[in-house]
N, C-alpha and C positions, 0 to 999 in steps of 0.2 A: 425637158424644154427650154432648160439650161445651154444644152449642149446644140440645141439647134439654134439658138439667140448666138452661141459663138462660133458656130460653121456658118452662119450669114453673114456675121459679121469676118472673121477671116476670109469669107471669099468675096466680100466687098457687095454684097446683096442686102437689100433692104430688110427691117425685121417682118418678118410673115404675122398677118390679119388671122388671129387664132381665134375664134367668134367664143366659141362655144370651150375655152378653156379656162375661163375665169369662172364660169358657171359650173363648169365639172369638178373644178378645185376644191370649191365653195363647198359643194354638196361630198365630196369627200373628208372633208374636215368637220362637216356634220356628223357623217356616220361615224368618223373614229370617236369624235364625242361622244356619241352614243353606245358605242360597244365599251367605251372608257368608263363609263356609270355602269355597263352591266360586269367588266371585269372586276370592279372595284364591290359590286355588290355579291358576285360570284366569290370572292376572297373572304370578304365580312363573314358572309354563310357558311363557309369552310369553318372560321372558327368555332361557330356556334357547333360542329360536327363532331371537333375533338373535345369540348369538354365532355365531362361524365354526366352520364342521367341524374345519379344523385346529386351534384355540383348545381347543374341548372335547375333541378326541379326544385330546388331549395329559392333560386331568383326569382322564381315564379313566372309566371306567364306574359308578367307587362316586359320584362326584358326583351324578350322574342317582341313582343309587341314594337317598343319603341326602336329596334330594330328596323322593324318595315314602315315605321311612321320618319326616319329620317329619309 
């Protein structure tokens, strides 16, 4: 988008009206945030998989439950 605006300015043309650009940008930002939450969930879940079973078992069921509630 920035390149298009620079090219229009360089060639002395008016800025184009791209009606769907803002909507598409907002949708991409929303999807990026959603996938960011999933990525954080995945990283935190992998931390559980690296713990030894005996250590994890001593923490009990509640540590895993709290992870999902957050």
